[in-house]
TORKEVO-205757 format. One record per residue (C-alpha): residue number from 1; residue in three letters; x, y, z. Coordinates in Angstrom, 2 decimals, decimal comma. Example, Ala and Ser with C-alpha at 12.3 -4.5 7.8 and 13.67 -1.06 7.14 Angstrom:
<r i="1" aa="Ala" px="12,30" py="-4,50" pz="7,80"/>
<r i="2" aa="Ser" px="13,67" py="-1,06" pz="7,14"/>
This chain:
<r i="1" aa="Met" px="-167,37" py="148,30" pz="-80,52"/>
<r i="2" aa="Lys" px="-170,64" py="146,62" pz="-79,63"/>
<r i="3" aa="Ile" px="-171,84" py="144,25" pz="-82,37"/>
<r i="4" aa="Val" px="-175,55" py="143,53" pz="-82,72"/>
<r i="5" aa="Phe" px="-176,86" py="140,57" pz="-84,71"/>
<r i="6" aa="Thr" px="-180,32" py="139,71" pz="-85,96"/>
<r i="7" aa="Asn" px="-181,52" py="137,38" pz="-88,66"/>
<r i="8" aa="Gly" px="-184,51" py="136,52" pz="-90,77"/>
<r i="9" aa="Cys" px="-185,99" py="135,92" pz="-94,19"/>
<r i="10" aa="Phe" px="-186,93" py="139,55" pz="-94,88"/>
<r i="11" aa="Asp" px="-188,80" py="138,32" pz="-97,94"/>
<r i="12" aa="Ile" px="-191,03" py="141,34" pz="-98,53"/>
<r i="13" aa="Leu" px="-189,51" py="144,16" pz="-96,53"/>
<r i="14" aa="His" px="-192,21" py="146,00" pz="-94,56"/>
<r i="15" aa="Ile" px="-192,48" py="148,59" pz="-91,80"/>
<r i="16" aa="Gly" px="-192,18" py="145,94" pz="-89,09"/>
<r i="17" aa="His" px="-188,83" py="144,85" pz="-90,49"/>
<r i="18" aa="Val" px="-187,60" py="148,43" pz="-90,79"/>
<r i="19" aa="Arg" px="-188,57" py="149,26" pz="-87,22"/>
<r i="20" aa="Leu" px="-186,92" py="146,09" pz="-85,89"/>
<r i="21" aa="Leu" px="-183,70" py="146,89" pz="-87,75"/>
<r i="22" aa="Lys" px="-183,71" py="150,50" pz="-86,55"/>
<r i="23" aa="Gln" px="-184,22" py="149,45" pz="-82,94"/>
<r i="24" aa="Ala" px="-181,56" py="146,75" pz="-83,24"/>
<r i="25" aa="Arg" px="-179,01" py="149,20" pz="-84,65"/>
<r i="26" aa="Asn" px="-179,69" py="151,62" pz="-81,79"/>
<r i="27" aa="Leu" px="-178,57" py="148,93" pz="-79,32"/>
<r i="28" aa="Gly" px="-174,97" py="148,93" pz="-80,51"/>
<r i="29" aa="Asp" px="-172,34" py="150,26" pz="-82,87"/>
<r i="30" aa="Tyr" px="-172,57" py="147,80" pz="-85,76"/>
<r i="31" aa="Leu" px="-175,57" py="145,80" pz="-86,97"/>
<r i="32" aa="Ile" px="-175,07" py="142,55" pz="-88,85"/>
<r i="33" aa="Val" px="-178,11" py="140,90" pz="-90,42"/>
<r i="34" aa="Gly" px="-178,05" py="137,18" pz="-91,10"/>
<r i="35" aa="Leu" px="-180,23" py="136,56" pz="-94,15"/>
<r i="36" aa="Asn" px="-181,82" py="133,17" pz="-94,84"/>
<r i="37" aa="Ser" px="-180,88" py="131,85" pz="-98,28"/>
<r i="38" aa="Asp" px="-183,60" py="131,01" pz="-100,79"/>
<r i="39" aa="Lys" px="-183,34" py="127,30" pz="-99,93"/>
<r i="40" aa="Ser" px="-183,74" py="127,89" pz="-96,20"/>
<r i="41" aa="Val" px="-186,69" py="130,25" pz="-96,75"/>
<r i="42" aa="Thr" px="-188,44" py="127,58" pz="-98,82"/>
<r i="43" aa="Gln" px="-187,81" py="125,04" pz="-96,06"/>
<r i="44" aa="Leu" px="-189,20" py="127,41" pz="-93,43"/>
<r i="45" aa="Lys" px="-192,06" py="129,07" pz="-95,31"/>
<r i="46" aa="Gly" px="-193,08" py="126,64" pz="-98,06"/>
<r i="47" aa="Glu" px="-192,78" py="126,14" pz="-101,81"/>
<r i="48" aa="Asn" px="-194,15" py="129,58" pz="-102,78"/>
<r i="49" aa="Arg" px="-191,46" py="131,43" pz="-100,86"/>
<r i="50" aa="Pro" px="-189,30" py="133,39" pz="-101,11"/>
<r i="51" aa="Ile" px="-190,92" py="136,00" pz="-103,29"/>
<r i="52" aa="Phe" px="-187,57" py="137,71" pz="-103,93"/>
<r i="53" aa="Asn" px="-184,25" py="135,88" pz="-104,23"/>
<r i="54" aa="His" px="-181,59" py="136,31" pz="-101,57"/>
<r i="55" aa="Tyr" px="-179,43" py="138,59" pz="-103,72"/>
<r i="56" aa="His" px="-182,31" py="141,05" pz="-104,13"/>
<r i="57" aa="Arg" px="-183,23" py="140,82" pz="-100,44"/>
<r i="58" aa="Lys" px="-179,58" py="141,40" pz="-99,48"/>
<r i="59" aa="Glu" px="-179,29" py="144,49" pz="-101,67"/>
<r i="60" aa="Ile" px="-182,51" py="145,97" pz="-100,28"/>
<r i="61" aa="Leu" px="-181,37" py="145,40" pz="-96,68"/>
<r i="62" aa="Glu" px="-177,94" py="146,88" pz="-97,39"/>
<r i="63" aa="Ser" px="-179,60" py="150,05" pz="-98,67"/>
<r i="64" aa="Leu" px="-181,03" py="150,77" pz="-95,21"/>
<r i="65" aa="Arg" px="-178,93" py="153,16" pz="-93,16"/>
<r i="66" aa="Tyr" px="-179,47" py="151,06" pz="-90,03"/>
<r i="67" aa="Val" px="-177,81" py="147,96" pz="-91,51"/>
<r i="68" aa="Asp" px="-174,03" py="147,77" pz="-91,58"/>
<r i="69" aa="Glu" px="-173,59" py="144,31" pz="-93,07"/>
<r i="70" aa="Val" px="-175,73" py="141,48" pz="-94,48"/>
<r i="71" aa="Ile" px="-174,52" py="137,87" pz="-94,61"/>
<r i="72" aa="Ile" px="-176,50" py="135,16" pz="-96,38"/>
<r i="73" aa="Phe" px="-176,57" py="131,81" pz="-94,60"/>
<r i="74" aa="His" px="-177,70" py="128,51" pz="-96,08"/>
<r i="75" aa="Glu" px="-178,16" py="126,42" pz="-92,93"/>
<r i="76" aa="Pro" px="-181,58" py="126,05" pz="-91,25"/>
<r i="77" aa="Thr" px="-180,43" py="128,29" pz="-88,37"/>
<r i="78" aa="Pro" px="-177,82" py="131,04" pz="-88,02"/>
<r i="79" aa="Leu" px="-175,89" py="129,14" pz="-85,32"/>
<r i="80" aa="Glu" px="-172,63" py="128,78" pz="-87,28"/>
<r i="81" aa="Leu" px="-172,82" py="132,43" pz="-88,33"/>
<r i="82" aa="Ile" px="-173,29" py="133,53" pz="-84,71"/>
<r i="83" aa="Lys" px="-170,30" py="131,39" pz="-83,68"/>
<r i="84" aa="Met" px="-168,20" py="133,05" pz="-86,37"/>
<r i="85" aa="Ile" px="-169,28" py="136,64" pz="-85,70"/>
<r i="86" aa="Lys" px="-169,40" py="136,47" pz="-81,89"/>
<r i="87" aa="Pro" px="-171,85" py="139,37" pz="-81,49"/>
<r i="88" aa="Asp" px="-172,41" py="141,07" pz="-78,17"/>
<r i="89" aa="Ile" px="-176,18" py="141,31" pz="-78,56"/>
<r i="90" aa="Leu" px="-178,63" py="139,01" pz="-80,31"/>
<r i="91" aa="Val" px="-181,92" py="140,69" pz="-81,29"/>
<r i="92" aa="Lys" px="-185,13" py="138,89" pz="-82,18"/>
<r i="93" aa="Gly" px="-188,64" py="140,03" pz="-82,96"/>
<r i="94" aa="Pro" px="-191,68" py="139,47" pz="-80,76"/>
<r i="95" aa="Asp" px="-192,48" py="136,12" pz="-82,40"/>
<r i="96" aa="Tyr" px="-189,66" py="134,63" pz="-80,33"/>
<r i="97" aa="Gln" px="-191,12" py="135,63" pz="-76,95"/>
<r i="98" aa="Asp" px="-191,70" py="132,05" pz="-75,78"/>
<r i="99" aa="Lys" px="-189,29" py="130,19" pz="-78,05"/>
<r i="100" aa="Glu" px="-185,77" py="128,95" pz="-77,63"/>
<r i="101" aa="Ile" px="-183,40" py="131,34" pz="-79,38"/>
<r i="102" aa="Val" px="-180,56" py="129,79" pz="-81,35"/>
<r i="103" aa="Gly" px="-177,21" py="131,18" pz="-80,21"/>
<r i="104" aa="Ala" px="-178,52" py="132,72" pz="-76,99"/>
<r i="105" aa="Asp" px="-175,84" py="130,91" pz="-75,01"/>
<r i="106" aa="Leu" px="-173,09" py="132,46" pz="-77,15"/>
<r i="107" aa="Val" px="-173,84" py="136,15" pz="-76,58"/>
<r i="108" aa="Ser" px="-173,76" py="138,56" pz="-73,65"/>
<r i="109" aa="Gln" px="-177,34" py="139,68" pz="-74,12"/>
<r i="110" aa="Val" px="-180,51" py="138,61" pz="-75,94"/>
<r i="111" aa="Ile" px="-183,11" py="141,27" pz="-76,57"/>
<r i="112" aa="Ile" px="-186,61" py="140,51" pz="-77,81"/>
<r i="113" aa="Leu" px="-188,15" py="143,65" pz="-79,22"/>
<r i="114" aa="Ala" px="-191,80" py="144,48" pz="-78,68"/>
<r i="115" aa="Arg" px="-194,20" py="144,57" pz="-81,62"/>
<r i="116" aa="Asp" px="-195,31" py="148,08" pz="-82,49"/>
<r i="117" aa="Tyr" px="-196,95" py="147,11" pz="-85,76"/>
<r i="118" aa="Asp" px="-199,57" py="144,65" pz="-86,95"/>
<r i="119" aa="Ile" px="-198,21" py="143,33" pz="-90,23"/>
<r i="120" aa="Ser" px="-196,35" py="140,30" pz="-91,52"/>
<r i="121" aa="Thr" px="-195,11" py="139,07" pz="-94,86"/>
<r i="122" aa="Thr" px="-197,69" py="136,27" pz="-94,72"/>
<r i="123" aa="Gln" px="-200,48" py="138,83" pz="-94,23"/>
<r i="124" aa="Ile" px="-199,17" py="140,82" pz="-97,19"/>
<r i="125" aa="Thr" px="-198,96" py="137,80" pz="-99,50"/>
<r i="126" aa="Asn" px="-202,44" py="136,63" pz="-98,45"/>
<r i="127" aa="Arg" px="-203,87" py="140,06" pz="-99,16"/>
<r i="128" aa="Ile" px="-202,26" py="140,18" pz="-102,60"/>
């Protein structure tokens, strides 16, 4: 069984998230999503985030047919989760093109998916 792992805040789920999760799932047999806790989202995104708490975000992600499992993590990065899961493939979105990817040295393959959408949670919240 080939395990695929990705992670993120997934604060307001949008088409970009859904497409990333679908593509990630197609790379293996089992997709695990590491979900930033409320505290870590606030640290990463600021005081006004998250919009939805991690229990709500987890339930929404678990309702998608592409997602096999969602694990909330409270640390700033998913490194300990990656060590525990030992996935075969680590998937990141296009924002990580020129960045160091946490856990890259622990997996067989890192795949950065191309952006086929022009939307972000920040854009959505600014528009609202």
